[in-house]
Gaussian input, Z-matrix of N, CA and C with variables (Angstrom, degrees):
# hf/3-21g

backbone

0 1
 N
 C     1     B1
 C     2     B2     1     A1
 N     3     B3     2     A2     1     D1
 C     4     B4     3     A3     2     D2
 C     5     B5     4     A4     3     D3
 N     6     B6     5     A5     4     D4
 C     7     B7     6     A6     5     D5
 C     8     B8     7     A7     6     D6
 N     9     B9     8     A8     7     D7
 C    10    B10     9     A9     8     D8
 C    11    B11    10    A10     9     D9
 N    12    B12    11    A11    10    D10
 C    13    B13    12    A12    11    D11
 C    14    B14    13    A13    12    D12
 N    15    B15    14    A14    13    D13
 C    16    B16    15    A15    14    D14
 C    17    B17    16    A16    15    D15
 N    18    B18    17    A17    16    D16
 C    19    B19    18    A18    17    D17
 C    20    B20    19    A19    18    D18
 N    21    B21    20    A20    19    D19
 C    22    B22    21    A21    20    D20
 C    23    B23    22    A22    21    D21
 N    24    B24    23    A23    22    D22
 C    25    B25    24    A24    23    D23
 C    26    B26    25    A25    24    D24
 N    27    B27    26    A26    25    D25
 C    28    B28    27    A27    26    D26
 C    29    B29    28    A28    27    D27
 N    30    B30    29    A29    28    D28
 C    31    B31    30    A30    29    D29
 C    32    B32    31    A31    30    D30
 N    33    B33    32    A32    31    D31
 C    34    B34    33    A33    32    D32
 C    35    B35    34    A34    33    D33
 N    36    B36    35    A35    34    D34
 C    37    B37    36    A36    35    D35
 C    38    B38    37    A37    36    D36
 N    39    B39    38    A38    37    D37
 C    40    B40    39    A39    38    D38
 C    41    B41    40    A40    39    D39
 N    42    B42    41    A41    40    D40
 C    43    B43    42    A42    41    D41
 C    44    B44    43    A43    42    D42
 N    45    B45    44    A44    43    D43
 C    46    B46    45    A45    44    D44
 C    47    B47    46    A46    45    D45
 N    48    B48    47    A47    46    D46
 C    49    B49    48    A48    47    D47
 C    50    B50    49    A49    48    D48
 N    51    B51    50    A50    49    D49
 C    52    B52    51    A51    50    D50
 C    53    B53    52    A52    51    D51
 N    54    B54    53    A53    52    D52
 C    55    B55    54    A54    53    D53
 C    56    B56    55    A55    54    D54
 N    57    B57    56    A56    55    D55
 C    58    B58    57    A57    56    D56
 C    59    B59    58    A58    57    D57
 N    60    B60    59    A59    58    D58
 C    61    B61    60    A60    59    D59
 C    62    B62    61    A61    60    D60
 N    63    B63    62    A62    61    D61
 C    64    B64    63    A63    62    D62
 C    65    B65    64    A64    63    D63
 N    66    B66    65    A65    64    D64
 C    67    B67    66    A66    65    D65
 C    68    B68    67    A67    66    D66
 N    69    B69    68    A68    67    D67
 C    70    B70    69    A69    68    D68
 C    71    B71    70    A70    69    D69
 N    72    B72    71    A71    70    D70
 C    73    B73    72    A72    71    D71
 C    74    B74    73    A73    72    D72
 N    75    B75    74    A74    73    D73
 C    76    B76    75    A75    74    D74
 C    77    B77    76    A76    75    D75
 N    78    B78    77    A77    76    D76
 C    79    B79    78    A78    77    D77
 C    80    B80    79    A79    78    D78
 N    81    B81    80    A80    79    D79
 C    82    B82    81    A81    80    D80
 C    83    B83    82    A82    81    D81
 N    84    B84    83    A83    82    D82
 C    85    B85    84    A84    83    D83
 C    86    B86    85    A85    84    D84
 N    87    B87    86    A86    85    D85
 C    88    B88    87    A87    86    D86
 C    89    B89    88    A88    87    D87
 N    90    B90    89    A89    88    D88
 C    91    B91    90    A90    89    D89
 C    92    B92    91    A91    90    D90
 N    93    B93    92    A92    91    D91
 C    94    B94    93    A93    92    D92
 C    95    B95    94    A94    93    D93
 N    96    B96    95    A95    94    D94
 C    97    B97    96    A96    95    D95
 C    98    B98    97    A97    96    D96
 N    99    B99    98    A98    97    D97
 C   100   B100    99    A99    98    D98
 C   101   B101   100   A100    99    D99
 N   102   B102   101   A101   100   D100
 C   103   B103   102   A102   101   D101
 C   104   B104   103   A103   102   D102
 N   105   B105   104   A104   103   D103
 C   106   B106   105   A105   104   D104
 C   107   B107   106   A106   105   D105
 N   108   B108   107   A107   106   D106
 C   109   B109   108   A108   107   D107
 C   110   B110   109   A109   108   D108
 N   111   B111   110   A110   109   D109
 C   112   B112   111   A111   110   D110
 C   113   B113   112   A112   111   D111
 N   114   B114   113   A113   112   D112
 C   115   B115   114   A114   113   D113
 C   116   B116   115   A115   114   D114
 N   117   B117   116   A116   115   D115
 C   118   B118   117   A117   116   D116
 C   119   B119   118   A118   117   D117
 N   120   B120   119   A119   118   D118
 C   121   B121   120   A120   119   D119
 C   122   B122   121   A121   120   D120
 N   123   B123   122   A122   121   D121
 C   124   B124   123   A123   122   D122
 C   125   B125   124   A124   123   D123
 N   126   B126   125   A125   124   D124
 C   127   B127   126   A126   125   D125
 C   128   B128   127   A127   126   D126
 N   129   B129   128   A128   127   D127
 C   130   B130   129   A129   128   D128
 C   131   B131   130   A130   129   D129
 N   132   B132   131   A131   130   D130
 C   133   B133   132   A132   131   D131
 C   134   B134   133   A133   132   D132
 N   135   B135   134   A134   133   D133
 C   136   B136   135   A135   134   D134
 C   137   B137   136   A136   135   D135
 N   138   B138   137   A137   136   D136
 C   139   B139   138   A138   137   D137
 C   140   B140   139   A139   138   D138
 N   141   B141   140   A140   139   D139
 C   142   B142   141   A141   140   D140
 C   143   B143   142   A142   141   D141
 N   144   B144   143   A143   142   D142
 C   145   B145   144   A144   143   D143
 C   146   B146   145   A145   144   D144
 N   147   B147   146   A146   145   D145
 C   148   B148   147   A147   146   D146
 C   149   B149   148   A148   147   D147
 N   150   B150   149   A149   148   D148
 C   151   B151   150   A150   149   D149
 C   152   B152   151   A151   150   D150
 N   153   B153   152   A152   151   D151
 C   154   B154   153   A153   152   D152
 C   155   B155   154   A154   153   D153
 N   156   B156   155   A155   154   D154
 C   157   B157   156   A156   155   D155
 C   158   B158   157   A157   156   D156
 N   159   B159   158   A158   157   D157
 C   160   B160   159   A159   158   D158
 C   161   B161   160   A160   159   D159
 N   162   B162   161   A161   160   D160
 C   163   B163   162   A162   161   D161
 C   164   B164   163   A163   162   D162
 N   165   B165   164   A164   163   D163
 C   166   B166   165   A165   164   D164
 C   167   B167   166   A166   165   D165
 N   168   B168   167   A167   166   D166
 C   169   B169   168   A168   167   D167
 C   170   B170   169   A169   168   D168
 N   171   B171   170   A170   169   D169
 C   172   B172   171   A171   170   D170
 C   173   B173   172   A172   171   D171
 N   174   B174   173   A173   172   D172
 C   175   B175   174   A174   173   D173
 C   176   B176   175   A175   174   D174
 N   177   B177   176   A176   175   D175
 C   178   B178   177   A177   176   D176
 C   179   B179   178   A178   177   D177
 N   180   B180   179   A179   178   D178
 C   181   B181   180   A180   179   D179
 C   182   B182   181   A181   180   D180
 N   183   B183   182   A182   181   D181
 C   184   B184   183   A183   182   D182
 C   185   B185   184   A184   183   D183
 N   186   B186   185   A185   184   D184
 C   187   B187   186   A186   185   D185
 C   188   B188   187   A187   186   D186
 N   189   B189   188   A188   187   D187
 C   190   B190   189   A189   188   D188
 C   191   B191   190   A190   189   D189
 N   192   B192   191   A191   190   D190
 C   193   B193   192   A192   191   D191
 C   194   B194   193   A193   192   D192
 N   195   B195   194   A194   193   D193
 C   196   B196   195   A195   194   D194
 C   197   B197   196   A196   195   D195
 N   198   B198   197   A197   196   D196
 C   199   B199   198   A198   197   D197
 C   200   B200   199   A199   198   D198
 N   201   B201   200   A200   199   D199
 C   202   B202   201   A201   200   D200
 C   203   B203   202   A202   201   D201
 N   204   B204   203   A203   202   D202
 C   205   B205   204   A204   203   D203
 C   206   B206   205   A205   204   D204
 N   207   B207   206   A206   205   D205
 C   208   B208   207   A207   206   D206
 C   209   B209   208   A208   207   D207
 N   210   B210   209   A209   208   D208
 C   211   B211   210   A210   209   D209
 C   212   B212   211   A211   210   D210
 N   213   B213   212   A212   211   D211
 C   214   B214   213   A213   212   D212
 C   215   B215   214   A214   213   D213
 N   216   B216   215   A215   214   D214
 C   217   B217   216   A216   215   D215
 C   218   B218   217   A217   216   D216
 N   219   B219   218   A218   217   D217
 C   220   B220   219   A219   218   D218
 C   221   B221   220   A220   219   D219
 N   222   B222   221   A221   220   D220
 C   223   B223   222   A222   221   D221
 C   224   B224   223   A223   222   D222
 N   225   B225   224   A224   223   D223
 C   226   B226   225   A225   224   D224
 C   227   B227   226   A226   225   D225
 N   228   B228   227   A227   226   D226
 C   229   B229   228   A228   227   D227
 C   230   B230   229   A229   228   D228
 N   231   B231   230   A230   229   D229
 C   232   B232   231   A231   230   D230
 C   233   B233   232   A232   231   D231
 N   234   B234   233   A233   232   D232
 C   235   B235   234   A234   233   D233
 C   236   B236   235   A235   234   D234
 N   237   B237   236   A236   235   D235
 C   238   B238   237   A237   236   D236
 C   239   B239   238   A238   237   D237
 N   240   B240   239   A239   238   D238
 C   241   B241   240   A240   239   D239
 C   242   B242   241   A241   240   D240
 N   243   B243   242   A242   241   D241
 C   244   B244   243   A243   242   D242
 C   245   B245   244   A244   243   D243
 N   246   B246   245   A245   244   D244
 C   247   B247   246   A246   245   D245
 C   248   B248   247   A247   246   D246
 N   249   B249   248   A248   247   D247
 C   250   B250   249   A249   248   D248
 C   251   B251   250   A250   249   D249
 N   252   B252   251   A251   250   D250
 C   253   B253   252   A252   251   D251
 C   254   B254   253   A253   252   D252
 N   255   B255   254   A254   253   D253
 C   256   B256   255   A255   254   D254
 C   257   B257   256   A256   255   D255
 N   258   B258   257   A257   256   D256
 C   259   B259   258   A258   257   D257
 C   260   B260   259   A259   258   D258

   B1=1.5181
   B2=1.4134
   B3=1.3041
   B4=1.5452
   B5=1.5188
   B6=1.3294
   B7=1.3735
   B8=1.5377
   B9=1.3909
   B10=1.4383
   B11=1.5229
   B12=1.2897
   B13=1.4822
   B14=1.4801
   B15=1.3197
   B16=1.4621
   B17=1.5447
   B18=1.2844
   B19=1.5534
   B20=1.5178
   B21=1.3154
   B22=1.4539
   B23=1.5037
   B24=1.3300
   B25=1.4413
   B26=1.5429
   B27=1.2532
   B28=1.4470
   B29=1.5896
   B30=1.2358
   B31=1.4475
   B32=1.4948
   B33=1.3452
   B34=1.4795
   B35=1.4498
   B36=1.3381
   B37=1.4743
   B38=1.5057
   B39=1.2948
   B40=1.4471
   B41=1.5428
   B42=1.3446
   B43=1.4870
   B44=1.5079
   B45=1.2610
   B46=1.4267
   B47=1.5785
   B48=1.3255
   B49=1.4310
   B50=1.5608
   B51=1.3973
   B52=1.4098
   B53=1.5461
   B54=1.3597
   B55=1.4160
   B56=1.5291
   B57=1.2987
   B58=1.4664
   B59=1.5205
   B60=1.3112
   B61=1.4234
   B62=1.5552
   B63=1.3460
   B64=1.4547
   B65=1.4670
   B66=1.2968
   B67=1.4776
   B68=1.5201
   B69=1.3219
   B70=1.4895
   B71=1.4506
   B72=1.3566
   B73=1.5124
   B74=1.5186
   B75=1.3323
   B76=1.4641
   B77=1.5390
   B78=1.3625
   B79=1.4544
   B80=1.5008
   B81=1.3986
   B82=1.4027
   B83=1.5420
   B84=1.3079
   B85=1.4604
   B86=1.5425
   B87=1.3139
   B88=1.4835
   B89=1.5462
   B90=1.3455
   B91=1.4200
   B92=1.5115
   B93=1.2913
   B94=1.4225
   B95=1.5692
   B96=1.2900
   B97=1.4649
   B98=1.5397
   B99=1.3342
   B100=1.4288
   B101=1.5279
   B102=1.3456
   B103=1.4381
   B104=1.5575
   B105=1.2869
   B106=1.4275
   B107=1.5785
   B108=1.3465
   B109=1.4441
   B110=1.4728
   B111=1.3827
   B112=1.4405
   B113=1.5086
   B114=1.3298
   B115=1.4544
   B116=1.5536
   B117=1.3042
   B118=1.5485
   B119=1.4685
   B120=1.3295
   B121=1.4176
   B122=1.5340
   B123=1.3296
   B124=1.4373
   B125=1.5296
   B126=1.3347
   B127=1.4243
   B128=1.5161
   B129=1.3258
   B130=1.4353
   B131=1.4848
   B132=1.3230
   B133=1.4262
   B134=1.5485
   B135=1.3073
   B136=1.4195
   B137=1.5400
   B138=1.3663
   B139=1.4672
   B140=1.5248
   B141=1.3352
   B142=1.4455
   B143=1.4777
   B144=1.2832
   B145=1.4505
   B146=1.5328
   B147=1.3445
   B148=1.4482
   B149=1.5380
   B150=1.2908
   B151=1.4427
   B152=1.4919
   B153=1.3648
   B154=1.4402
   B155=1.5065
   B156=1.2749
   B157=1.4488
   B158=1.5891
   B159=1.3704
   B160=1.4920
   B161=1.5371
   B162=1.2952
   B163=1.4860
   B164=1.4913
   B165=1.3464
   B166=1.4750
   B167=1.5048
   B168=1.3218
   B169=1.5053
   B170=1.5220
   B171=1.3367
   B172=1.3911
   B173=1.5030
   B174=1.3524
   B175=1.4659
   B176=1.4974
   B177=1.2700
   B178=1.4473
   B179=1.4874
   B180=1.3125
   B181=1.4593
   B182=1.5096
   B183=1.3201
   B184=1.4722
   B185=1.5043
   B186=1.2667
   B187=1.4008
   B188=1.5596
   B189=1.2541
   B190=1.4739
   B191=1.5569
   B192=1.3476
   B193=1.5143
   B194=1.5146
   B195=1.3431
   B196=1.4801
   B197=1.5683
   B198=1.2947
   B199=1.4038
   B200=1.5443
   B201=1.3311
   B202=1.4266
   B203=1.5267
   B204=1.3298
   B205=1.5069
   B206=1.5169
   B207=1.2784
   B208=1.4579
   B209=1.5564
   B210=1.3353
   B211=1.4646
   B212=1.4874
   B213=1.3077
   B214=1.4523
   B215=1.5255
   B216=1.2761
   B217=1.4976
   B218=1.5363
   B219=1.3586
   B220=1.4225
   B221=1.5503
   B222=1.3161
   B223=1.4450
   B224=1.4592
   B225=1.3329
   B226=1.4877
   B227=1.4722
   B228=1.3379
   B229=1.4964
   B230=1.5223
   B231=1.3338
   B232=1.4320
   B233=1.5645
   B234=1.3560
   B235=1.4223
   B236=1.4781
   B237=1.3527
   B238=1.5046
   B239=1.4750
   B240=1.3465
   B241=1.4361
   B242=1.5553
   B243=1.3541
   B244=1.4104
   B245=1.4760
   B246=1.3838
   B247=1.4508
   B248=1.4752
   B249=1.3371
   B250=1.4507
   B251=1.4891
   B252=1.3756
   B253=1.4557
   B254=1.4877
   B255=1.3072
   B256=1.4065
   B257=1.5945
   B258=1.3767
   B259=1.4892
   B260=1.5736
   A1=108.02
   A2=116.57
   A3=122.15
   A4=111.20
   A5=121.96
   A6=120.67
   A7=120.62
   A8=115.29
   A9=116.22
   A10=110.59
   A11=121.01
   A12=124.86
   A13=114.99
   A14=115.46
   A15=119.21
   A16=107.46
   A17=113.51
   A18=119.69
   A19=103.35
   A20=115.61
   A21=121.53
   A22=111.61
   A23=112.79
   A24=121.92
   A25=111.54
   A26=117.36
   A27=118.69
   A28=109.39
   A29=116.46
   A30=121.16
   A31=114.31
   A32=116.67
   A33=124.04
   A34=109.29
   A35=116.76
   A36=122.39
   A37=110.45
   A38=116.44
   A39=124.89
   A40=108.17
   A41=118.49
   A42=119.44
   A43=109.60
   A44=120.49
   A45=128.58
   A46=113.04
   A47=115.39
   A48=117.85
   A49=117.35
   A50=114.18
   A51=118.24
   A52=110.83
   A53=117.08
   A54=124.99
   A55=108.74
   A56=114.46
   A57=123.49
   A58=111.70
   A59=120.86
   A60=119.35
   A61=108.27
   A62=113.55
   A63=120.85
   A64=107.99
   A65=119.43
   A66=120.43
   A67=107.88
   A68=113.25
   A69=122.41
   A70=108.79
   A71=114.37
   A72=118.25
   A73=111.17
   A74=115.09
   A75=121.18
   A76=113.11
   A77=118.37
   A78=118.71
   A79=113.34
   A80=119.16
   A81=121.85
   A82=108.66
   A83=116.32
   A84=121.37
   A85=112.14
   A86=116.97
   A87=121.13
   A88=111.90
   A89=115.34
   A90=123.69
   A91=111.37
   A92=118.52
   A93=123.90
   A94=112.65
   A95=114.63
   A96=123.33
   A97=111.85
   A98=118.07
   A99=120.80
   A100=111.74
   A101=118.72
   A102=121.94
   A103=111.69
   A104=114.06
   A105=125.14
   A106=112.60
   A107=115.09
   A108=121.09
   A109=110.12
   A110=119.32
   A111=119.57
   A112=107.74
   A113=116.67
   A114=122.71
   A115=106.30
   A116=114.63
   A117=119.62
   A118=107.94
   A119=117.08
   A120=124.52
   A121=106.75
   A122=118.78
   A123=124.08
   A124=107.97
   A125=117.24
   A126=122.80
   A127=111.90
   A128=117.26
   A129=125.87
   A130=109.79
   A131=117.60
   A132=117.06
   A133=110.54
   A134=115.82
   A135=122.50
   A136=105.55
   A137=115.40
   A138=118.32
   A139=112.07
   A140=116.63
   A141=124.45
   A142=113.09
   A143=121.53
   A144=126.19
   A145=109.36
   A146=115.65
   A147=117.50
   A148=106.96
   A149=114.09
   A150=124.82
   A151=108.00
   A152=116.02
   A153=123.25
   A154=111.67
   A155=119.98
   A156=121.05
   A157=106.08
   A158=111.00
   A159=113.94
   A160=106.25
   A161=116.28
   A162=121.14
   A163=104.94
   A164=114.63
   A165=122.28
   A166=107.39
   A167=115.45
   A168=118.18
   A169=111.20
   A170=116.38
   A171=126.50
   A172=112.92
   A173=113.86
   A174=125.20
   A175=110.16
   A176=122.73
   A177=124.35
   A178=111.78
   A179=119.07
   A180=119.15
   A181=111.35
   A182=116.53
   A183=118.76
   A184=115.26
   A185=121.92
   A186=128.16
   A187=112.07
   A188=118.86
   A189=121.95
   A190=110.36
   A191=113.28
   A192=116.49
   A193=114.95
   A194=118.32
   A195=120.50
   A196=109.95
   A197=120.43
   A198=122.89
   A199=111.35
   A200=117.07
   A201=117.99
   A202=117.77
   A203=114.29
   A204=117.59
   A205=112.30
   A206=121.48
   A207=125.08
   A208=112.17
   A209=115.89
   A210=117.21
   A211=110.70
   A212=119.48
   A213=124.34
   A214=113.63
   A215=115.68
   A216=119.88
   A217=110.80
   A218=117.91
   A219=117.54
   A220=113.13
   A221=114.92
   A222=121.10
   A223=113.65
   A224=114.45
   A225=119.89
   A226=108.01
   A227=116.00
   A228=118.07
   A229=106.15
   A230=116.77
   A231=120.38
   A232=106.87
   A233=115.65
   A234=119.90
   A235=116.91
   A236=117.25
   A237=120.73
   A238=111.41
   A239=117.75
   A240=118.45
   A241=111.92
   A242=114.86
   A243=120.09
   A244=115.81
   A245=117.29
   A246=121.41
   A247=111.67
   A248=114.37
   A249=122.90
   A250=104.84
   A251=116.61
   A252=121.51
   A253=110.04
   A254=117.08
   A255=123.62
   A256=103.42
   A257=116.27
   A258=118.52
   A259=102.50
   D1=132.37
   D2=-171.83
   D3=-87.87
   D4=-5.25
   D5=179.95
   D6=87.64
   D7=-7.22
   D8=-179.56
   D9=-82.38
   D10=-37.38
   D11=176.42
   D12=-108.40
   D13=-21.34
   D14=-177.51
   D15=-160.92
   D16=163.71
   D17=175.61
   D18=-129.51
   D19=158.58
   D20=175.16
   D21=-177.42
   D22=171.07
   D23=-178.61
   D24=-129.81
   D25=134.25
   D26=176.67
   D27=-73.54
   D28=123.39
   D29=-179.86
   D30=-96.77
   D31=-29.58
   D32=-178.58
   D33=-156.19
   D34=131.81
   D35=173.09
   D36=-134.98
   D37=123.94
   D38=178.74
   D39=-131.57
   D40=74.21
   D41=-174.63
   D42=-63.65
   D43=142.81
   D44=-5.65
   D45=-97.05
   D46=23.68
   D47=-170.34
   D48=-94.51
   D49=-34.26
   D50=-164.91
   D51=-151.44
   D52=140.86
   D53=171.63
   D54=-144.92
   D55=123.80
   D56=178.21
   D57=-118.09
   D58=128.61
   D59=-176.37
   D60=-149.78
   D61=159.51
   D62=175.02
   D63=-88.75
   D64=163.10
   D65=171.64
   D66=-152.97
   D67=132.86
   D68=167.67
   D69=-124.66
   D70=119.86
   D71=-178.33
   D72=-72.96
   D73=148.64
   D74=-179.20
   D75=-129.15
   D76=11.64
   D77=-172.34
   D78=-78.57
   D79=-20.04
   D80=171.13
   D81=-157.91
   D82=165.09
   D83=-175.35
   D84=-66.27
   D85=-35.68
   D86=177.42
   D87=-60.08
   D88=-49.43
   D89=179.37
   D90=-64.79
   D91=-44.00
   D92=177.69
   D93=-59.72
   D94=-38.06
   D95=178.83
   D96=-57.65
   D97=-22.74
   D98=-177.47
   D99=-71.28
   D100=-16.95
   D101=176.46
   D102=80.98
   D103=-172.90
   D104=-174.45
   D105=-73.93
   D106=133.28
   D107=171.42
   D108=-120.84
   D109=177.71
   D110=179.37
   D111=-130.97
   D112=142.02
   D113=-178.80
   D114=-125.12
   D115=129.58
   D116=176.09
   D117=-120.58
   D118=127.10
   D119=179.63
   D120=-110.22
   D121=124.73
   D122=179.87
   D123=-119.67
   D124=131.09
   D125=178.01
   D126=-121.53
   D127=126.90
   D128=-179.70
   D129=-124.40
   D130=132.40
   D131=176.91
   D132=-77.22
   D133=136.70
   D134=-179.36
   D135=-133.26
   D136=103.22
   D137=-174.80
   D138=59.26
   D139=-129.03
   D140=175.84
   D141=-87.53
   D142=6.92
   D143=-177.18
   D144=-127.82
   D145=-162.23
   D146=177.02
   D147=-149.80
   D148=161.37
   D149=175.96
   D150=-111.82
   D151=126.55
   D152=174.98
   D153=-101.91
   D154=126.46
   D155=174.66
   D156=-119.13
   D157=130.23
   D158=-179.04
   D159=-120.02
   D160=128.06
   D161=177.50
   D162=-118.24
   D163=122.37
   D164=178.43
   D165=-114.71
   D166=106.91
   D167=-173.16
   D168=-124.86
   D169=-169.71
   D170=-171.48
   D171=59.24
   D172=32.13
   D173=175.41
   D174=-86.75
   D175=133.04
   D176=175.60
   D177=-77.25
   D178=153.39
   D179=175.07
   D180=-59.51
   D181=135.54
   D182=-175.63
   D183=78.75
   D184=14.93
   D185=-176.16
   D186=-50.74
   D187=143.18
   D188=177.50
   D189=-61.24
   D190=126.07
   D191=-176.56
   D192=-59.05
   D193=-13.25
   D194=177.10
   D195=-60.56
   D196=-26.64
   D197=-174.04
   D198=-76.09
   D199=-30.09
   D200=179.89
   D201=-127.18
   D202=0.24
   D203=-175.36
   D204=-66.33
   D205=-13.80
   D206=-178.86
   D207=-86.89
   D208=-11.78
   D209=179.30
   D210=-75.25
   D211=165.56
   D212=175.40
   D213=-53.44
   D214=143.90
   D215=-174.50
   D216=-81.04
   D217=4.90
   D218=178.84
   D219=-92.72
   D220=9.14
   D221=-179.64
   D222=-67.05
   D223=148.30
   D224=177.28
   D225=-130.90
   D226=151.99
   D227=178.54
   D228=-84.23
   D229=127.97
   D230=175.80
   D231=-82.65
   D232=179.13
   D233=-177.32
   D234=-59.80
   D235=-25.78
   D236=-179.90
   D237=-77.27
   D238=122.43
   D239=174.75
   D240=-64.62
   D241=145.89
   D242=177.03
   D243=83.56
   D244=21.99
   D245=174.92
   D246=-145.19
   D247=157.11
   D248=178.88
   D249=-128.69
   D250=141.91
   D251=176.32
   D252=-125.21
   D253=136.11
   D254=-177.16
   D255=-131.14
   D256=127.80
   D257=178.91
   D258=-131.45

């Protein structure tokens, strides 16, 4: 993350299978006020292709949609409050 729209820290990297990082949005005050969230990317080979799973968590109840509105619309809320999972 280059810091112009968001900032973050890589927490875990296991190429080519996993990347976990924090994210704080910086594009406007309202989004920045939401604080730090965490995004985990998991990649699994499936035949000649791959499956990408994105888990965006540490989201407060009622979080501003700007933080997750750009993810694929096929996401579903898992049992854990404060997270979104996309596969």
